[in-house]
Each structure stands twice: as C-alpha cells, then as structure tokens.
C-alpha positions as CSV (number, residue, x, y, z in Angstrom):
1,M,-52.9,-47.5,-116.5
2,L,-56.7,-48.3,-115.6
3,Q,-55.9,-49.9,-112.2
4,N,-54.1,-46.3,-111.9
5,L,-57.6,-44.1,-112.5
6,D,-59.4,-46.7,-110.2
7,R,-57.1,-46.0,-107.7
8,T,-57.4,-42.2,-108.0
9,K,-60.9,-42.0,-108.6
10,S,-61.2,-43.8,-105.1
11,T,-58.9,-41.7,-103.1
12,A,-60.7,-38.5,-104.5
13,I,-64.0,-39.6,-103.7
14,E,-62.4,-40.9,-100.4
15,E,-61.5,-37.5,-99.8
16,L,-64.3,-35.3,-101.1
17,N,-66.7,-37.3,-98.3
18,S,-64.3,-35.8,-95.7
19,V,-64.7,-32.1,-97.1
20,S,-66.5,-29.6,-94.8
21,D,-66.7,-26.2,-95.8
22,L,-65.7,-24.3,-99.2
23,K,-61.8,-23.3,-98.8
24,A,-61.1,-27.1,-98.1
25,L,-62.8,-28.3,-101.3
26,E,-61.4,-25.8,-103.3
27,D,-57.8,-27.5,-102.0
28,W,-59.6,-30.8,-102.7
29,R,-60.5,-29.5,-106.9
30,V,-56.7,-28.2,-107.2
31,R,-55.2,-31.6,-105.9
32,H,-57.7,-33.7,-108.0
33,L,-58.6,-31.8,-110.9
34,G,-56.2,-29.4,-111.4
35,K,-53.1,-29.1,-114.0
36,K,-50.2,-30.6,-111.6
37,S,-53.1,-33.4,-110.6
38,A,-52.7,-37.2,-111.5
39,L,-55.7,-37.4,-113.6
40,T,-54.5,-34.3,-115.8
41,T,-51.3,-36.1,-116.0
42,I,-53.0,-39.0,-117.2
43,L,-54.8,-37.4,-120.2
44,R,-51.6,-35.8,-120.8
45,G,-50.0,-38.8,-121.3
46,L,-52.5,-40.6,-123.7
47,A,-50.6,-39.6,-126.9
48,K,-47.6,-41.7,-126.0
49,L,-50.1,-45.2,-125.7
50,P,-50.8,-47.5,-128.0
51,L,-54.0,-46.9,-130.2
52,D,-56.1,-49.5,-128.7
53,E,-55.3,-49.0,-125.1
54,R,-55.3,-45.2,-125.8
55,K,-58.9,-45.7,-126.6
56,A,-59.8,-47.5,-123.5
57,V,-57.6,-45.0,-121.2
58,G,-59.0,-41.8,-122.5
59,A,-62.4,-43.0,-121.7
60,R,-61.9,-44.2,-118.4
61,A,-60.2,-40.9,-117.6
62,N,-62.6,-38.6,-119.1
63,E,-65.1,-40.4,-117.3
64,T,-63.6,-39.6,-114.1
65,R,-63.1,-36.4,-114.7
66,A,-66.7,-35.9,-115.3
67,L,-67.7,-37.9,-112.4
68,L,-65.7,-35.9,-109.8
69,E,-66.7,-32.5,-111.5
70,S,-70.3,-33.7,-110.7
71,L,-69.4,-35.2,-107.3
72,Q,-67.6,-31.6,-106.7
73,G,-70.7,-29.4,-107.8
74,E,-72.7,-31.5,-105.5
75,K,-71.0,-31.3,-102.5
76,K,-70.0,-27.1,-103.2
77,E,-74.3,-26.7,-103.4
78,A,-74.6,-29.0,-100.2
79,L,-71.9,-27.1,-98.3
80,R,-73.3,-23.3,-100.0
81,Q,-76.8,-24.7,-98.5
82,R,-75.3,-25.7,-94.7
83,A,-73.5,-22.5,-94.5
84,Y,-76.9,-20.4,-95.1
85,L,-78.9,-22.0,-93.4
86,D,-76.1,-21.8,-90.2
87,L,-75.9,-18.5,-91.3
88,E,-79.9,-17.7,-91.2
89,G,-80.3,-19.9,-87.7
90,R,-77.5,-17.3,-86.1
91,L,-79.6,-14.3,-87.4
92,T,-82.8,-15.7,-85.8
93,V,-81.0,-16.4,-82.5
94,E,-78.8,-13.6,-82.4
95,K,-81.5,-10.9,-83.8
96,L,-81.2,-7.5,-82.9
97,D,-84.5,-5.4,-81.8
98,V,-83.6,-2.2,-83.1
99,T,-86.5,-0.7,-80.9
100,L,-84.8,-1.3,-77.8
101,P,-83.0,1.6,-75.7
102,G,-79.1,1.5,-76.1
103,R,-76.8,0.0,-73.3
104,P,-75.2,2.7,-71.5
105,V,-71.3,2.7,-71.8
106,S,-68.9,3.0,-68.8
107,L,-67.2,6.0,-68.9
108,G,-63.5,6.3,-67.1
109,R,-63.1,8.8,-64.8
110,H,-59.4,10.5,-63.6
111,H,-57.7,9.5,-60.9
112,P,-57.8,11.5,-57.4
113,T,-54.1,12.2,-57.5
114,T,-54.6,13.5,-60.9
115,Q,-57.7,15.2,-60.1
116,M,-55.6,17.0,-57.1
117,L,-52.1,17.4,-59.2
118,R,-55.0,19.5,-61.6
119,E,-56.3,21.3,-59.6
120,I,-53.6,22.4,-57.6
121,C,-51.5,23.5,-60.7
122,G,-54.8,25.4,-62.2
123,I,-54.1,27.3,-58.7
124,F,-50.7,28.1,-59.2
125,A,-51.1,29.2,-62.8
126,A,-53.5,31.7,-62.1
127,L,-50.9,33.1,-59.9
128,G,-48.8,33.5,-62.6
129,F,-46.8,30.2,-62.3
130,Q,-45.6,28.1,-65.1
131,V,-45.8,24.8,-65.0
132,V,-42.6,22.7,-66.4
133,E,-41.9,19.0,-66.3
134,G,-38.7,17.2,-65.7
135,P,-36.9,13.5,-65.5
136,D,-37.8,10.5,-63.0
137,V,-34.3,9.1,-63.1
138,E,-32.0,11.9,-62.2
139,W,-28.2,12.7,-61.7
140,D,-27.1,12.7,-58.1
141,Y,-25.6,16.5,-58.7
142,Y,-29.0,17.7,-59.5
143,N,-30.8,15.6,-56.8
144,F,-28.2,16.6,-53.9
145,E,-25.2,18.4,-54.8
146,A,-26.9,21.4,-56.3
147,L,-29.4,21.8,-53.8
148,N,-26.6,22.3,-51.1
149,I,-26.6,18.7,-49.9
150,P,-22.4,17.4,-50.9
151,A,-21.9,13.8,-49.9
152,D,-20.8,13.8,-46.5
153,H,-23.8,15.7,-45.6
154,P,-26.4,14.2,-43.0
155,A,-29.5,15.9,-45.1
156,R,-28.8,13.2,-47.0
157,D,-30.4,10.2,-44.4
158,M,-33.8,12.7,-45.2
159,W,-33.9,10.9,-48.8
160,A,-33.9,7.0,-48.4
161,T,-32.6,6.9,-52.2
162,F,-33.0,4.3,-54.9
163,W,-29.8,4.3,-56.9
164,V,-28.9,3.5,-60.3
165,D,-25.7,2.6,-62.0
166,Y,-25.4,4.2,-65.0
167,E,-22.2,3.2,-67.0
168,T,-20.5,4.9,-70.1
169,E,-16.4,4.6,-71.6
170,D,-15.9,6.7,-68.6
171,G,-17.3,4.3,-66.1
172,R,-20.0,4.4,-63.5
173,H,-21.6,7.9,-62.9
174,P,-24.5,7.9,-60.2
175,M,-28.2,8.3,-60.9
176,L,-31.1,7.7,-59.0
177,L,-34.7,7.7,-58.8
178,R,-35.4,11.3,-57.8
179,T,-36.6,11.7,-54.1
180,H,-37.9,14.8,-54.7
181,T,-38.9,17.7,-57.1
182,S,-36.3,20.0,-56.2
183,P,-33.9,19.0,-58.9
184,M,-36.1,20.8,-61.6
185,Q,-35.1,24.1,-59.5
186,I,-31.6,24.1,-61.0
187,R,-32.8,22.8,-64.2
188,V,-34.9,25.6,-64.1
189,M,-32.5,28.1,-63.5
190,E,-29.3,27.2,-65.3
191,K,-31.7,27.8,-68.6
192,T,-33.7,30.8,-67.1
193,R,-33.1,34.5,-66.4
194,P,-35.1,36.1,-63.2
195,P,-37.8,36.3,-62.9
196,V,-38.8,32.6,-62.6
197,R,-41.9,31.6,-61.1
198,V,-42.6,27.6,-62.1
199,V,-44.5,24.6,-60.1
200,V,-43.0,21.3,-60.9
201,P,-45.3,18.5,-60.9
202,G,-44.0,14.7,-60.8
203,M,-43.5,11.3,-59.1
204,C,-40.8,11.0,-56.5
205,Y,-39.7,7.7,-54.8
206,R,-38.2,7.0,-52.0
207,Y,-36.6,3.6,-50.2
208,E,-38.9,3.5,-47.3
209,A,-41.7,0.8,-45.6
210,T,-45.1,1.7,-46.6
211,D,-47.5,2.5,-43.8
212,A,-50.7,4.1,-43.6
213,T,-49.1,7.7,-44.0
214,H,-46.0,6.7,-46.1
215,E,-45.5,5.1,-49.8
216,S,-42.3,4.2,-51.5
217,M,-43.6,6.5,-54.9
218,F,-45.5,9.6,-54.6
219,Y,-46.8,12.8,-56.4
220,Q,-45.0,16.1,-55.4
221,I,-45.4,19.6,-56.7
222,E,-42.3,22.0,-56.5
223,G,-42.4,25.7,-56.6
224,L,-40.3,28.1,-57.3
225,A,-40.0,32.3,-57.6
226,V,-36.8,34.2,-58.3
227,D,-36.8,38.0,-58.6
228,E,-35.3,41.1,-57.4
229,T,-36.8,42.1,-53.7
230,I,-38.7,38.6,-53.4
231,T,-39.2,38.3,-49.4
232,L,-40.6,36.0,-47.2
233,A,-43.7,38.0,-47.1
234,D,-44.2,36.8,-50.6
235,L,-43.8,33.0,-49.7
236,K,-45.9,33.6,-46.8
237,G,-48.8,35.7,-49.3
238,T,-48.3,33.5,-52.1
239,L,-49.1,30.2,-49.9
240,F,-51.9,31.9,-47.7
241,A,-53.8,32.0,-51.3
242,F,-52.9,28.9,-52.2
243,A,-54.7,27.7,-49.4
244,K,-57.5,29.3,-48.9
245,R,-58.6,28.2,-52.9
246,L,-58.1,24.8,-52.2
247,F,-59.4,24.1,-48.5
248,G,-62.0,27.4,-48.3
249,E,-61.9,31.2,-47.7
250,E,-62.5,30.2,-43.7
251,R,-58.9,28.6,-43.4
252,R,-56.5,30.0,-40.7
253,V,-52.5,29.1,-42.1
254,R,-49.6,29.3,-39.2
255,F,-46.1,29.0,-40.2
256,R,-43.2,27.6,-37.9
257,C,-39.4,27.4,-38.2
258,D,-38.2,24.3,-40.1
259,Y,-34.6,22.9,-41.8
260,F,-34.0,22.0,-45.3
261,P,-30.7,22.2,-46.8
262,F,-31.6,24.2,-50.1
263,V,-33.2,26.7,-48.1
264,E,-32.7,29.3,-45.4
265,P,-34.7,30.1,-43.5
266,G,-37.0,27.3,-44.2
267,V,-40.4,27.2,-42.9
268,E,-43.3,24.9,-42.4
269,M,-46.9,25.7,-43.5
270,A,-49.9,24.4,-41.1
271,I,-53.5,25.2,-41.8
272,D,-56.0,24.8,-38.5
273,C,-57.8,21.7,-38.4
274,F,-61.1,21.7,-40.7
275,A,-62.6,18.3,-38.2
276,C,-62.3,20.1,-34.5
277,G,-61.6,23.5,-35.7
278,G,-58.8,24.1,-33.7
279,A,-59.9,22.4,-30.5
280,G,-57.8,19.3,-30.6
281,C,-59.1,15.8,-32.0
282,R,-57.6,12.8,-33.7
283,L,-56.6,13.7,-36.6
284,C,-54.5,17.1,-36.1
285,S,-53.0,14.8,-32.8
286,G,-54.6,17.2,-30.6
287,T,-52.3,20.0,-31.3
288,G,-55.5,22.1,-33.3
289,W,-53.4,22.1,-36.8
290,I,-52.4,19.9,-40.0
291,E,-48.8,20.6,-41.3
292,I,-49.5,20.7,-44.9
293,L,-46.1,21.7,-46.9
294,G,-42.7,22.9,-46.6
295,A,-41.1,25.7,-48.3
296,G,-38.1,28.4,-47.5
297,M,-36.3,31.0,-48.9
298,V,-34.1,29.6,-51.8
299,H,-30.5,29.3,-50.2
300,P,-27.5,31.5,-51.7
301,D,-25.1,29.1,-52.4
302,V,-28.1,27.6,-53.8
303,L,-28.2,30.7,-56.5
304,R,-24.7,30.8,-56.7
305,R,-24.6,27.4,-58.4
306,V,-26.7,28.7,-61.4
307,D,-24.4,32.2,-61.3
308,Y,-27.6,34.0,-59.9
309,D,-26.3,36.5,-57.6
310,P,-28.1,36.2,-54.2
311,D,-26.8,40.2,-53.7
312,V,-29.4,40.8,-56.2
313,Y,-31.9,38.3,-56.9
314,T,-34.0,36.2,-53.9
315,G,-36.3,34.0,-53.9
316,F,-38.7,31.2,-52.4
317,A,-39.8,27.5,-53.0
318,F,-42.2,24.8,-51.6
319,G,-43.1,21.4,-51.7
320,I,-46.4,19.7,-51.4
321,G,-47.4,16.2,-51.2
322,V,-50.3,15.7,-53.6
323,E,-51.8,12.8,-52.1
324,R,-51.4,14.2,-48.9
325,M,-53.8,17.2,-49.9
326,A,-56.3,14.4,-51.2
327,M,-55.8,12.6,-48.2
328,L,-57.3,15.7,-46.3
329,R,-59.4,17.2,-48.7
330,Y,-61.5,14.3,-48.8
331,G,-60.5,12.3,-45.1
332,I,-58.4,9.4,-46.6
333,E,-56.7,7.7,-43.6
334,D,-54.3,5.4,-45.6
335,I,-52.2,6.8,-48.5
336,R,-51.4,3.4,-49.7
337,L,-55.1,3.1,-51.0
338,F,-54.3,5.6,-53.9
339,Y,-52.3,2.5,-55.7
340,S,-54.2,-0.2,-54.6
341,N,-56.6,0.4,-57.8
342,D,-59.4,-1.0,-55.8
343,L,-62.8,0.4,-58.0
344,R,-64.8,0.8,-54.9
345,F,-62.2,3.7,-53.2
346,L,-61.6,5.1,-56.8
347,R,-65.0,5.2,-58.5
348,Q,-66.1,7.8,-55.3
349,F,-64.0,10.3,-57.1
C-alpha cells in the first residue's frame, strides 16, 4: 500500500510539471485529488487495514495529499501570474490610442445594373405603371404558347432556350429558364381585369455564345398597358417620354417596323446618336441612330388567351435591355464587364 502511495505521488507530480494552463490544472486536481482519485480511494479503505498498517498508511496518505494540494496551489498562482504578465504585455503592445482619428469604413454601392434598373422602374412608376416581378423558371405555356409562339413556330429560333425537365407523377413537363420577361404579360392579365399598367424587371437567360454585346444572362424590363381605346400613339408617347427622361430632353426618337410574334404591329425604337449627333460614327454604325428597345401593340390572339375581348380592349407592350441602357448611358463597350466582378469597373458607378 505504501508503494502504491509513492507511485501515485510520483505520477501526480510528474503530470503537474507538464500542466500549462488553469483548465489543465483543474483536470489534474480532479484526477489526483478528486472523489474518485486513487489517493481518495486509499484513504477510504484505511478502515479495512490492520491497526499498525493503518497508522503508517494513513500518515503517508495524508502527507501525500497535503503535498499535492500545496503543489497545486503553487502551480495555480504561477499560472495566474503568467497569464497576468501575458495580458499586460499584450496591452502594452496592442494598446489603442483613443486620440487617433477613426479608420474610414469602406462603403458599398449599388451595381450599375441595379442603378439603371431602379432608374428605369422609377421613370415608369412616375408614369403610372406598377412594378411587379415573376419567376425565373417558367412553364413553356407562359414563355411561348400563350405569347402566340406554338411548338412548331419558327420564331422559337429567336430565343436559344435553357430547358429544364420537371417530373411529377403525371410524367415530365417542359419548363425552362425564361428567355424574356414577357411571360408576365399573361400571368398579370390572367389575374387582373383592365385597366392594366405594369412593368416587370427580371433576369432572362439564353443559351448563346457571349461576346461584347451578348450575354447568356441579362436583365430585362417588360412593359404592358391594356385598356379601352389604347392606340399606337399611346405607345409612342409613353416611350418618347421614357427616352427623354433617361437620355435627356434633347434626344430625338425614331420608330421603325419590326416583328415580334406577340405584338401586331411591332416596332423598334431608336434614339439619335449622342456621340455624333446623327452624323454617323462607329457607335451608331454610321446610321446616326441607336436602337434601344422593341415594342408593339398586343396581338389580339394574346388578349383572347386571357379572356380579354380584343374588340373592346387594346394594349401595348415593350421590352428594354437594362444592361444595354447602361452601356449607352455610360459608354460601356463590353456587356461582359457587368458580370466580371472587377472592382476597378464597379467602383466607377
């Protein structure tokens, strides 16, 4: 029993010498002086020993316990002193001079696309249009069928589409990443009776190669107005006011015929080149005009799809490329810069 006490003491002292922090010291105390320690077990078993052996073992056990408690106290004080010195040293090295001026906080800013998106929506909101949003993943019906573009229509080649297989218990259903924001024309008219005046900002996706003027994803703003007696003159007046507010009161506007399956007639809108004043330059390809959007009168078949009587109601729609507007406004020559995450570019706006 005395040999066991000596081994317990030697082990405890050896482990105490390797303790380097207060938490490890507490673990050591529980292990060697706690209720389940070997030393406590020996003390509790003294009653079972013969009287002579009990006296010798008891005296040695108490002496060992006192020694270990004393060594623990000394170690604890040494660790506390070292922690204090470490803290004092850190405070000396890391001290803060409160008289120094504060460090400036770097502020973020809106992306140039976001800035243009908000400005365009603000212009149309001032003209009485409501801003609504729709899903990026769309049904074939809303993206094509309801917009007068059936499955075998050659106009589908105009939109290189990302298709998504959506499976249910009934089988596969064709879904896609929307190629334009025009599906919201149908969704809005399904839930709303005329008059309707909305603009729809959102991301569009097309499966095509990227270059200085094309991206596989881009922002578009769709516009729609439906009411009684709306004419092409209302469309021209609305877009004329939009161009003046966005590009300046001195801008001249031109409309030319164009084709879109869901409008009849369709038009493209252009503004006079602000680089050359209409004389012809590289920016306008020598024409003196810069196309900025497509538009037209809502096709009667589209109105019938949503149970609008085309003999009573007429409307116009338009689609605006947001990045294209920013490129024209700021003289940006490559659309890929908007999604390059280059801070040298973004910090200019």
